C-alpha positions as CSV (number, residue, x, y, z in Angstrom):
1,M,-13.1,-3.7,-13.8
2,A,-11.4,-1.6,-16.5
3,V,-10.4,1.0,-13.9
4,A,-8.9,-1.6,-11.6
5,D,-6.9,-3.1,-14.6
6,G,-5.6,0.3,-15.4
7,E,-4.5,0.9,-11.8
8,E,-2.8,-2.4,-11.7
9,S,-0.9,-1.5,-14.9
10,N,0.2,1.8,-13.4
11,L,1.3,0.1,-10.1
12,A,3.3,-2.4,-12.0
13,G,5.2,0.4,-13.8
14,L,5.8,2.1,-10.5
15,A,7.1,-1.0,-8.9
16,E,9.6,-1.5,-11.7
17,Q,10.8,2.1,-11.3
18,V,11.4,1.9,-7.6
19,A,12.8,-1.7,-7.5
20,P,14.3,-3.1,-5.4
21,A,12.2,-1.1,-2.9
22,P,9.0,-2.9,-2.0
23,V,5.6,-1.6,-3.1
24,V,2.9,-2.2,-0.5
25,R,-0.8,-2.2,-1.6
26,I,-3.4,-1.0,0.8
27,P,-6.8,-2.6,0.2
28,V,-9.8,-0.5,-0.6
29,L,-11.3,0.4,2.8
30,P,-15.0,0.5,3.6
31,F,-14.6,4.0,5.0
32,E,-12.9,7.3,4.2
33,V,-9.7,8.3,6.1
34,T,-10.8,11.6,7.5
35,D,-9.5,11.5,11.1
36,L,-6.7,10.2,13.3
37,E,-8.6,6.9,13.9
38,G,-8.7,6.2,10.1
39,L,-5.0,7.3,9.8
40,G,-4.1,4.9,12.6
41,H,-5.8,2.1,10.7
42,I,-3.8,2.9,7.6
43,G,-0.6,2.9,9.8
44,R,-1.4,-0.5,11.2
45,L,-1.9,-1.9,7.7
46,L,1.4,-0.5,6.6
47,M,3.3,-1.8,9.6
48,S,1.8,-5.3,9.2
49,A,2.9,-5.3,5.6
50,C,6.3,-4.1,6.6
51,D,6.6,-6.9,9.1
52,E,5.7,-9.4,6.4
53,L,8.5,-8.0,4.3
54,G,11.1,-8.4,7.0
55,G,10.8,-5.2,9.0
56,V,12.1,-1.7,8.6
57,A,15.7,-1.3,7.5
58,E,17.8,0.8,9.9
């Protein structure tokens, strides 16, 4: 868990630097993203997170 703790610390620092922009975390996936299908899965995760945050600013 030490690696995960270090990553969380780095992400917290990043979130502070880019505030007030939201930082979205993508969960660890049970597969590698090596093709368009995998990339589409990442896109769906990002878009659902965006919807939860109130949509995309125009």
